[in-house]
C-alpha positions, 0 to 999 in steps of 0.5 A, spaced: 570 745 151 573 738 151 579 738 146 579 733 140 585 729 139 589 729 132 585 726 127 587 726 119 580 728 118 582 734 122 588 735 119 585 735 112 580 740 114 585 745 117 589 744 111 583 745 106 582 752 109 589 754 110 589 753 102 584 758 101 585 763 107 592 766 105 593 773 108 591 779 102 598 782 102 601 776 098 604 780 092 609 778 087 614 782 092 614 775 096 616 769 094 611 763 094 615 760 099 614 766 103 607 767 102 606 760 105 610 761 111 606 767 112 599 764 111 601 758 116 603 763 121 598 768 120 592 763 120 595 759 126 596 765 130 589 767 129 586 761 131 591 758 137 589 760 144 581 761 141 580 754 139 574 753 145 571 760 143 571 759 136 568 752 137 562 755 140 562 761 135 563 757 128 559 763 125 564 768 127 570 763 125 566 762 118 566 770 117 573 770 119 575 765 114 570 768 108 573 775 109 580 773 108 578 770 101 576 776 097 583 778 095 587 772 095 583 766 092 581 765 085 575 761 086 573 763 078 580 759 076 579 753 082 571 753 080 573 752 072 578 747 074 574 743 078 568 743 073 573 740 068 571 738 061 564 740 063 566 748 064 566 749 057 558 748 056 556 751 062 553 758 062 556 764 065 551 764 070 552 757 072 560 758 072 559 763 077 554 760 081 558 754 082 564 758 084 560 761 089 557 755 091 564 751 092 567 757 096 561 757 101 560 749 102 568 749 103 568 754 108 561 751 111 564 744 111 571 745 114 571 750 118 570 746 124 577 743 122 580 749 124 579 748 131 580 741 132 586 741 127 591 739 133 598 738 131 605 738 134 609 742 128 607 745 121 614 746 117 615 749 111 621 745 108 628 749 107 630 746 100 624 748 095 624 745 088 626 751 083 620 754 079 619 751 072 615 757 070 615 765 072 607 764 074 607 758 077 610 755 083 610 749 088 611 750 096 612 743 100 611 743 107 610 737 113 605 737 118 607 733 124 602 730 128 601 729 135 603 722 135 609 724 131 606 722 124 609 726 118 604 728 113 607 731 106 603 737 103 605 741 097 601 747 095 601 749 088 601 757 086 599 761 080 601 768 079 595 772 077 595 780 077 601 781 081 599 776 086 601 769 088 594 765 089 594 758 091 590 754 087 591 747 089 594 742 094 596 735 095 596 732 101 600 725 103 600 724 095 593 725 094 591 731 089 585 735 092 583 739 086 583 732 082 579 729 088 574 735 087 574 734 079 572 727 080 567 728 084 564 733 080 564 729 074 561 723 078 555 728 080 554 730 073 554 723 070 549 721 076 544 727 074 544 726 067 549 732 066 544 737 069 548 743 071 543 746 076 542 740 080 549 738 081 551 745 083 545 745 088 547 739 091 554 740 091 558 738 097 565 738 098 566 730 100 573 727 101 575 720 101 579 720 108 581 713 108 584 714 101 588 720 103 590 717 110 593 711 106 596 716 101 596 715 093 599 718 087 597 725 085 
């Protein structure tokens, strides 16, 4: 397979899945910084040296990512955040279905980014900001592209049932959770607040040009 050179789209796709593909042993015994370091090391070790194989066996890669989600990603919390102001009026079935749909479409849309995610270095910063709350934290890292471009990344974590879970990520100054929330809001307005139609048609699109240019969270 011909290797794909680094692109911001690949960076973004890879980071979106790294966000939700943390190892299951992310207990409160580890600091948020340790959780992120381990997650990056674990997932890249799994992919490196097997990119060509996974590029030809995408279903296996999707299964690998999907299996790692069960014990670490709180998609109920993430789904509620993305639904935003519409969450309260949604039925329990619609809330659950959107969480499941968000998870599936995220994996299907961005799995390819894990095998085209070309970079020179992933580095979790040594000097992290102190936690303001016992159950919330952020961890900053940088991605150095093959061309030397440095992209800042900030992960938001939440302590839930004794486990640190990543619930959002800011890439190059753009809040991805807010991006998805705005997308859901636009879809609801376009579909006349038809929850089922929005969920059925959901696809996690990202404005790559905006992300590449940077912005405020």
